[in-house]
C-alpha positions as MATLAB code, in Angstrom:
seq = 'MDKSPTSEQINAWRNDATNWKMGMFYYNKQDNRLFVDKKNPNLGFTLNFAHSKSYWFFVGAVLFFGLVLFTISLAG';
ca = [
      -1.881   -9.956  -32.852;
      -3.036  -11.115  -29.379;
      -6.898  -12.010  -29.366;
      -8.635  -11.097  -26.090;
      -9.233  -13.957  -23.549;
     -12.767  -15.160  -23.002;
     -14.613  -14.502  -19.793;
     -14.450  -18.162  -19.109;
     -10.606  -17.928  -19.427;
     -10.314  -14.973  -17.339;
     -12.383  -16.555  -14.569;
     -10.138  -19.570  -14.622;
      -6.956  -17.454  -14.405;
      -8.563  -15.337  -11.409;
      -9.401  -18.463   -9.616;
      -6.066  -20.274  -10.050;
      -4.112  -19.962   -6.807;
      -0.920  -20.291   -8.827;
      -1.298  -16.980  -10.618;
      -1.320  -15.296   -7.028;
       2.069  -14.834   -5.401;
       1.457  -14.518   -1.580;
      -2.130  -14.381   -2.134;
      -2.308  -10.948   -3.291;
       0.135  -10.288   -6.338;
      -1.301  -11.395   -9.568;
       1.451  -12.848  -11.999;
       0.234  -14.415  -15.156;
       2.488  -14.490  -18.298;
      -0.393  -15.787  -20.458;
      -2.727  -12.758  -19.408;
      -1.726   -9.926  -21.611;
      -4.001   -7.355  -19.633;
      -1.965   -4.921  -17.505;
      -5.153   -4.479  -15.146;
      -7.021   -7.323  -13.719;
      -9.849   -7.828  -11.427;
      -8.786   -8.815   -7.859;
      -9.876  -12.436   -6.633;
     -13.061  -10.757   -5.278;
     -14.198   -8.479   -8.354;
     -16.286   -6.223   -5.931;
     -12.799   -5.126   -4.503;
     -11.443   -3.422   -7.565;
      -8.521   -4.381  -10.025;
      -4.864   -5.106   -9.351;
      -1.925   -4.874  -11.770;
      -0.625   -8.247  -13.499;
       2.904   -8.082  -12.440;
       3.851  -10.438  -15.385;
       3.188   -7.437  -17.813;
       6.151   -5.489  -18.656;
       4.469   -2.159  -18.131;
       3.292   -3.188  -14.602;
       6.467   -2.213  -12.747;
       6.705    1.270  -14.585;
       3.286    1.903  -13.393;
       3.598    0.949   -9.787;
       7.094    2.896   -9.521;
       5.095    5.835  -10.911;
       2.260    5.546   -8.455;
       4.565    5.146   -5.473;
       6.627    8.283   -6.715;
       3.371   10.567   -7.212;
       1.981    9.666   -3.789;
       5.414   10.122   -2.191;
       5.751   13.402   -3.913;
       2.157   14.328   -2.598;
       3.157   13.335    1.102;
       6.254   15.346    0.574;
       4.582   18.586   -0.489;
       2.011   18.387    2.284;
       4.495   18.015    4.717;
       6.424   21.077    3.625;
       3.046   23.002    3.537;
       2.265   22.164    7.060;
];
């Protein structure tokens, strides 16, 4: 069982530029969390794209919002 990272480790990962691809996509294989705080925690959270479930969540969200927009365009 993986133990939870300490707050010091979480801050170190968040502040490490090598964990941020193109400055906005978080990718850290050592971090087992799916949702992580953004570089500025006041701006919410983002996905850890190194997590195996992150791509499924991302695709599901895109499909959901695409379906909503499609439904609105049919009703209008």
